[in-house]
C-alpha positions in Angstrom: 17.4 -2.3 1.2 16.9 0.0 4.2 15.1 2.6 2.0 12.8 -0.1 0.6 12.1 -1.3 4.2 11.2 2.3 5.2 8.9 2.5 2.1 7.1 -0.7 3.1 6.8 0.6 6.7 5.1 3.8 5.4 2.5 1.7 3.5 1.8 -0.3 6.7 1.4 2.9 8.7 -1.1 4.2 6.2 -3.0 0.9 6.3 -3.2 1.0 10.1 -4.5 4.6 10.0 -7.3 3.7 7.7 -8.1 0.6 9.8 -8.3 2.8 12.9 -10.7 5.2 11.2 -12.8 2.3 9.9 -12.9 0.7 13.4 -14.2 3.8 15.2 -16.8 4.4 12.4 -17.9 0.8 12.7 -18.2 1.2 16.5 -20.4 4.3 16.1 -22.5 2.4 13.6 -23.0 -0.4 16.1 -24.0 2.2 18.7 -26.7 3.6 16.4 -28.1 0.1 15.6 -28.3 -0.6 19.4 -30.2 2.6 19.9 -32.7 1.6 17.3 -33.0 -2.2 18.0 -31.9 -2.4 21.7 -30.2 -5.7 20.7 -27.0 -6.4 22.6 -25.4 -8.2 19.7 -25.4 -5.0 17.7 -22.7 -3.7 20.1 -20.2 -6.3 18.8 -18.4 -3.7 16.5 -18.0 -1.4 19.5 -16.6 -4.2 21.7 -14.2 -5.2 19.0 -13.1 -1.6 18.6 -12.2 -1.4 22.3 -9.9 -4.4 21.8 -8.5 -3.5 18.4 -7.7 0.2 18.9 -4.9 -0.3 21.6 -3.3 -2.9 19.4 -3.4 -0.6 16.3 -2.0 2.3 18.3 0.8 0.1 19.6 1.7 -1.0 16.1 1.8 2.6 14.9 4.1 3.7 17.8 6.4 0.8 16.9 6.5 1.6 13.2 6.6 5.4 13.2 10.1 6.8 13.5 9.6 10.4 12.4 9.7 12.7 15.5 6.9 15.0 14.2 4.7 12.0 13.5 5.4 10.7 17.0 4.0 14.0 18.4 0.9 13.7 16.2 0.4 10.1 17.4 0.4 11.3 21.0 -2.8 13.3 20.4 -4.7 10.3 18.9 -5.5 8.4 22.2 -7.2 11.6 23.6 -9.6 11.9 20.6 -10.2 8.2 20.6 -11.0 8.1 24.3 -13.4 11.0 23.9 -15.3 9.2 21.1 -15.4 5.9 23.0 -16.7 7.7 26.2 -19.4 9.3 24.1 -20.5 6.0 22.7 -20.4 4.4 26.2 -22.6 7.3 27.5 -25.2 6.7 24.7 -25.3 3.0 25.4 -25.7 3.5 29.2 -28.6 6.0 28.6 -30.3 3.6 26.2 -30.1 0.8 28.7 -31.7 3.0 31.4 -34.5 3.8 28.9 -34.2 7.6 29.3 -35.4 8.5 25.8 -35.5 12.2 26.4 -31.9 12.4 27.5 -30.9 10.0 24.7 -32.6 12.2 22.0 -30.9 15.3 23.4 -27.5 13.6 23.4 -27.9 12.3 19.8 -29.2 15.6 18.6 -26.2 17.5 20.0 -23.3 18.6 17.8 -20.7 17.2 20.2 -20.8 13.7 18.5 -20.0 15.1 15.0 -17.4 17.4 16.5 -15.6 14.5 18.2 -15.7 12.3 15.0 -14.6 15.3 12.8 -11.7 16.1 15.1 -10.6 12.5 15.1 -10.8 12.2 11.3 -8.9 15.5 10.9 -6.1 14.2 13.1 -6.0 10.9 11.2 -6.0 12.8 7.9 -3.1 15.0 9.1 -1.0 12.0 10.1 -1.8 10.3 6.8 -0.9 13.3 4.7 2.4 13.7 6.6 3.1 10.0 6.0 2.3 10.4 2.3 4.9 13.2 2.1 7.4 10.9 3.9 6.4 8.1 1.4 7.2 10.4 -1.6 10.6 11.3 -0.1 11.4 7.6 0.5 10.4 6.7 -3.1 12.8 9.4 -4.4 15.5 7.8 -2.2 14.7 4.3 -3.7 15.0 5.7 -7.2 18.3 7.3 -6.3 19.6 4.0 -4.8 18.6 2.2 -8.0 20.4 4.8 -10.2 23.6 4.4 -8.0 23.4 0.6 -8.3 23.2 0.8 -12.1 26.1 3.3 -12.2 28.2 0.9 -10.0 27.4 -2.1 -12.2 28.2 -0.2 -15.5 31.4 1.3 -14.0 32.5 -2.1 -12.7 32.1 -3.6 -16.1 34.1 -0.8 -17.8 36.8 -1.2 -15.1 37.0 -5.0 -15.6 37.4 -4.5 -19.4 40.0 -1.8 -18.9 42.1 -3.8 -16.4 41.9 -6.8 -18.8 43.2 -4.7 -21.7 46.1 -3.4 -19.6 47.0 -6.9 -18.5 47.1 -8.1 -22.1 49.3 -5.1 -23.1 51.6 -5.8 -20.2 52.0 -9.5 -21.0 52.7 -8.8 -24.7 55.2 -6.1 -23.8 57.0 -8.4 -21.4 57.2 -11.2 -24.0 58.0 -9.4 -27.2 60.6 -6.9 -25.9 62.9 -9.4 -24.2 62.8 -11.6 -27.3 63.9 -8.6 -29.5 66.7 -7.8 -27.0 67.8 -11.4 -26.9 67.9 -11.6 -30.7 70.2 -8.5 -30.8 72.4 -10.2 -28.1 72.4 -13.4 -30.1 73.7 -11.5 -33.1 76.3 -9.8 -31.0 77.7 -12.8 -29.1 77.1 -16.5 -28.9 78.0 -16.6 -25.2 75.6 -13.8 -24.4 72.9 -15.5 -26.5 73.2 -18.7 -24.4 72.9 -16.7 -21.1 70.1 -14.5 -22.4 68.2 -17.6 -23.8 68.4 -19.3 -20.4 67.1 -16.2 -18.7 64.2 -15.9 -21.2 63.3 -19.5 -20.7 62.8 -18.8 -17.0 60.8 -15.7 -17.7 58.6 -17.4 -20.3 57.8 -20.2 -17.9 56.7 -17.6 -15.2 54.6 -15.8 -17.9 52.8 -19.0 -18.8 51.9 -19.6 -15.2 50.7 -16.0 -14.8 48.6 -16.3 -18.0 47.0 -19.6 -16.7 46.1 -17.9 -13.4 44.7 -14.8 -15.3 42.7 -17.1 -17.6 41.2 -19.0 -14.6 40.2 -15.6 -12.9 38.6 -14.4 -16.1 36.7 -17.7 -16.4 35.3 -17.2 -12.9 34.3 -13.7 -13.8 32.5 -14.9 -16.9 30.6 -17.5 -14.8 29.6 -14.8 -12.3 28.4 -12.5 -15.1 26.3 -15.3 -16.6 24.8 -16.0 -13.1 24.0 -12.3 -12.7 22.3 -12.3 -16.1 20.2 -15.3 -15.1 19.2 -13.6 -11.8 18.3 -10.4 -13.8 16.0 -12.5 -16.1 14.4 -14.1 -13.1 13.8 -10.6 -11.6 12.2 -9.4 -14.8 9.8 -12.4 -14.8 8.9 -11.8 -11.1 8.4 -8.1 -11.7 6.1 -8.9 -14.7 4.0 -11.3 -12.4 3.7 -8.5 -9.8 2.7 -6.1 -12.5 -0.1 -8.6 -13.6 -1.3 -8.9 -10.0 -1.4 -5.1 -9.7 -3.5 -5.0 -12.8 -5.9 -7.5 -11.3 -6.0 -5.5 -8.1 -6.9 -2.4 -10.1 -9.8 -4.3 -11.8 -11.1 -5.4 -8.5 -11.0 -1.8 -7.2 -13.0 -0.7 -10.2 -15.6 -3.3 -9.6 -15.8 -2.2 -6.0 -16.3 1.4 -7.1 -19.2 0.3 -9.3 -20.8 -1.6 -6.4 -20.3 1.4 -4.1 -22.0 3.7 -6.7 -25.0 1.3 -6.8 -25.1 1.2 -3.0 -25.0 5.0 -2.9 -27.9 5.2 -5.3 -29.9 2.7 -3.1 -29.2 4.8 0.0 -30.4 7.9 -1.8 -33.7 6.1 -2.9 -34.2 5.0 0.8 -33.8 8.6 1.9 -36.4 9.7 -0.6 -38.8 7.0 0.5 -38.3 8.0 4.1 -39.0 11.6 3.3 -42.3 10.7 1.5 -43.2 8.5 4.5 -42.6 11.4 6.8 -44.9 13.6 4.6 -47.7 10.9 4.8 -47.3 10.7 8.5 -47.7 14.4 8.9 -50.9 14.2 6.8 -52.2 11.4 9.1 -51.4 13.7 12.1 -53.3 16.5 10.5 -56.3 14.2 9.9 -56.1 12.9 13.5 -56.1 16.5 14.8 -59.2 17.3 12.6 -61.0 14.2 14.0 -60.1 15.2 17.5 -61.5 18.7 16.9 -64.6 17.2 15.3 -65.1 14.9 18.3 -64.9 17.8 20.7 -67.5 19.8 18.7 -69.8 16.8 18.5 -69.4 16.3 22.2 -70.5 19.9 22.8 -73.4 19.5 20.4 -74.5 16.3 22.2 -74.3 18.1 25.6 -76.4 21.0 24.3 -78.9 18.5 22.8 -79.1 16.7 26.2 -79.8 20.0 27.9 -82.6 20.8 25.4 -84.0 17.3 25.8 -84.3 17.9 29.6 -86.1 21.2 28.9 -88.5 19.5 26.6 -89.6 17.1 29.3 -91.2 13.7 28.4 -91.3 14.4 24.7 -87.5 15.0 24.7 -86.4 11.8 26.5 -85.8 9.8 23.3 -83.8 12.7 21.9 -81.8 12.8 25.2 -80.9 9.1 24.9 -79.7 9.7 21.3 -77.6 12.7 22.5 -76.1 10.6 25.2 -75.0 7.9 22.7 -73.7 10.5 20.4 -71.6 12.0 23.3 -70.2 8.5 24.0 -69.3 8.0 20.4 -67.6 11.5 20.4 -65.6 10.5 23.5 -64.5 7.3 21.9 -63.5 9.2 18.7 -61.5 11.7 20.8 -59.7 8.9 22.6 -59.0 7.1 19.2 -57.7 10.4 17.8 -55.4 10.8 20.8 -54.1 7.3 20.3 -53.5 8.0 16.6 -51.7 11.2 17.5 -49.5 9.3 19.9 -48.7 6.6 17.3 -48.0 9.3 14.7 -45.5 10.9 17.1 -43.8 7.6 17.7 -43.6 7.0 14.0 -42.1 10.4 13.4 -39.5 9.7 16.0 -38.7 6.4 14.4 -38.5 8.1 11.0 -36.1 10.7 12.4 -33.9 7.9 13.7 -34.1 6.2 10.3 -33.1 9.5 8.6 -30.1 9.8 10.9 -29.1 6.2 10.2 -29.6 6.7 6.5 -27.4 9.8 6.6 -24.7 7.8 8.5 -25.0 5.1 5.8 -24.6 7.7 3.1 -21.5 9.1 4.9 -20.1 5.6 5.3 -20.7 5.0 1.5 -18.9 8.3 0.7 -16.0 7.4 2.9 -15.9 3.9 1.3 -15.8 5.5 -2.2 -13.0 7.8 -1.1 -11.0 4.9 0.4 -11.5 2.8 -2.8 -10.4 5.8 -5.0 -7.3 6.2 -2.8 -6.7 2.4 -3.2 -7.1 2.7 -7.0 -4.5 5.6 -7.1 -2.2 3.5 -4.9 -2.5 0.5 -7.3 -1.8 2.8 -10.3 1.3 4.1 -8.5 2.4 0.5 -7.7 1.9 -0.5 -11.3 4.0 2.5 -12.6 6.8 1.7 -10.1 6.8 -2.0 -11.0 6.9 -1.0 -14.7 9.9 1.2 -14.0 11.6 -1.7 -12.2 10.9 -4.0 -15.2 12.5 -1.6 -17.6 15.5 -1.0 -15.4 16.0 -4.7 -14.8 15.8 -5.5 -18.5 18.4 -2.9 -19.1 20.6 -4.4 -16.4 20.1 -7.9 -18.0 21.2 -6.6 -21.4 24.3 -4.9 -19.9 25.3 -8.0 -18.0 24.9 -10.1 -21.2 27.1 -7.7 -23.1 29.6 -7.9 -20.3 29.5 -11.7 -20.4 30.1 -11.7 -24.2 33.1 -9.3 -23.7 34.5 -11.5 -20.9 34.2 -14.5 -23.2 36.2 -12.7 -25.9 38.8 -11.8 -23.2 39.0 -15.5 -22.2 39.6 -16.5 -25.9 42.3 -13.9 -26.2 43.9 -15.1 -22.9 43.9 -18.7 -24.2 45.6 -17.6 -27.4 48.2 -15.8 -25.3 48.6 -18.9 -23.2 49.2 -21.0 -26.3 51.7 -18.4 -27.6 53.5 -18.4 -24.3 53.8 -22.2 -24.3 55.1 -22.1 -27.9 57.5 -19.3 -26.9 58.8 -21.4 -23.9 59.3 -24.4 -26.3 61.1 -22.2 -28.8 63.3 -20.8 -26.1 64.4 -24.4 -25.1 65.2 -25.1 -28.7 67.0 -21.8 -29.0 69.0 -22.6 -25.9 70.1 -25.9 -27.4 70.9 -24.1 -30.7 72.8 -21.4 -28.8 74.7 -24.0 -26.9 75.6 -25.7 -30.2 76.6 -22.4 -31.7 78.6 -21.6 -28.6 80.3 -25.0 -29.0 81.0 -24.3 -32.6 82.4 -20.9 -31.6 84.6 -22.6 -29.0 85.7 -25.1 -31.6 86.5 -22.3 -34.0 88.2 -20.4 -31.3 90.3 -23.5 -30.5 91.1 -24.0 -34.1 92.1 -20.4 -34.4 
């Protein structure tokens, strides 16, 4: 039972480690959404992470008993604090509106290094816990084998002790009868004394046989109860096996949905790439328009100069040149605005690309977690199947023991009846020996 409890605690520790990784990834995703949308409600995963992480760490410290795992756990709060401080710094810069500093911080490699370091530490703890889990599973199987050996050995011991008791009772009944028969043949007086002694012994044997029969009856009832409990355990194990199968199907469906989501994220990334290319083309066109406006402005300026030189005949041409210059200035301003918009769109596309990459990473992590869950369900199903087989074998052994004990009870009842008949025969023999002794006394008196 202690080994099984350790096994369950190992599963709980692994679940907490995965929850811890999921919580910090969710907090970082909330930070990215806040950077894009500036909505305070997007920070809810981060706020929840600050509340949940201390609780999860406390649970892990309470459950982990291995000294090396304790040392590894002591390093986790440092990595978690570094990551949370980084997220807090990004949020503070975003609230101040310092886009340049925010872009530099997001583009730095420190963020990925902190997350990778944290995930590596969690992976190291999880792998060590998996090794401990395997060792504990081996101990559980050894405990089950020992339990089966004790049950089989106990049954054999019970049958052996019952056989020795039967042999002992038969020996104590038959041998004294033979001795008394010899003594009866030798002397009528000795017969009377021996018969009286045998009557007392037979009565004691009848009492002992009755007590032994009652004990064996109780043992038979216990064996039947154990057989019923074994059948109930088989039924329960089959139900758990069915539930494990349902869990495996659910994991398979989740894998299919995760695959579809991964394909969608890939399509989104491709669309964003094409959008980036189109934006670059727009930027190139805007640059060309700006250059064209500059050249037109220069031509209009030259035309105005020539109109001034031409005098009265060139005034109309000068007015047209002035209007063309105004149009060129407006085109240049519009091209500058378009260039600014294109720059903003490219920044937004870059942010979208980062978010898409994070989504792809989250999907990959989800697929890996679901695959691990599927492997866990397969291991659980195999373990439960082994329990079902072992429990069925135990049930069959107990049923066989119950049948053997029933046969022993029948034999003890036969012995009990034989002892009762023997006691009655001893009484009659006593009376006969007394009569024989009286006849002998009469013959002796006659002689």
